[in-house]
C-alpha positions in Angstrom: 39.5 -165.3 121.3 35.9 -162.4 122.2 35.8 -159.4 121.4 34.8 -156.8 123.8 32.6 -155.2 125.1 33.1 -151.7 123.5 34.3 -152.4 120.2 30.8 -154.2 119.9 28.3 -151.5 121.0 28.7 -149.3 118.0 28.6 -151.6 115.1 25.1 -153.8 116.8 24.2 -149.7 117.5 25.0 -149.6 113.5 22.8 -152.3 113.0 19.7 -151.2 115.2 19.8 -148.2 113.5 19.5 -150.0 109.9 16.5 -151.8 111.4 15.2 -149.1 112.5 14.0 -150.6 115.6 11.8 -152.8 113.5 11.7 -156.7 112.7 14.7 -158.2 115.6 16.0 -157.0 118.9 18.9 -155.4 120.5 19.9 -159.5 121.4 20.2 -160.7 118.0 21.8 -157.5 116.6 24.7 -157.7 119.6 25.2 -160.9 118.3 25.3 -160.7 114.7 28.2 -157.6 115.7 29.9 -159.6 117.8 30.2 -162.4 114.9 31.4 -159.6 112.2 33.8 -158.0 114.9 35.0 -161.5 115.8 35.7 -162.2 111.9 37.6 -159.8 111.1 39.7 -159.4 113.9 40.4 -163.3 112.7 41.2 -161.7 109.9 44.1 -159.4 111.0 45.7 -162.1 113.4 45.8 -164.3 109.8 47.1 -162.0 107.9 49.9 -160.5 110.4 50.4 -164.0 110.9 51.2 -165.2 107.0 53.4 -161.6 107.2 55.9 -163.0 109.4 56.0 -165.9 108.3 57.5 -164.3 104.8 59.2 -161.8 106.9 60.7 -165.5 109.1 61.0 -166.6 105.3 63.5 -163.6 103.8 65.2 -163.4 106.7 66.6 -167.6 105.5 67.3 -166.0 102.2 71.3 -166.0 101.8 72.9 -162.3 100.6 73.5 -163.5 97.4 70.5 -165.3 96.1 70.1 -161.8 93.9 67.1 -162.2 91.6 65.3 -164.4 94.1 66.1 -162.5 97.0 64.1 -159.7 95.0 61.5 -161.3 93.2 60.4 -162.9 97.2 60.1 -159.1 98.6 57.4 -158.4 96.5 55.4 -160.3 97.9 56.3 -158.0 101.2 54.5 -154.8 100.8 
């Protein structure tokens, strides 16, 4: 999964500003920013998949399940 050029550009520039142009290179800034953006995207996808799985599981619980259904709904916040 590759992040969009425009999404990486701002954090790469922020990294450049942090180091004040010293010790490092724009390429290192870019690669570091790309890795951070991809990590955030992977985390979002994982959370989304988990929420979808919980929603599917919740829909499988019979209405007459009572308190068990209420407890599971607490995880869906």
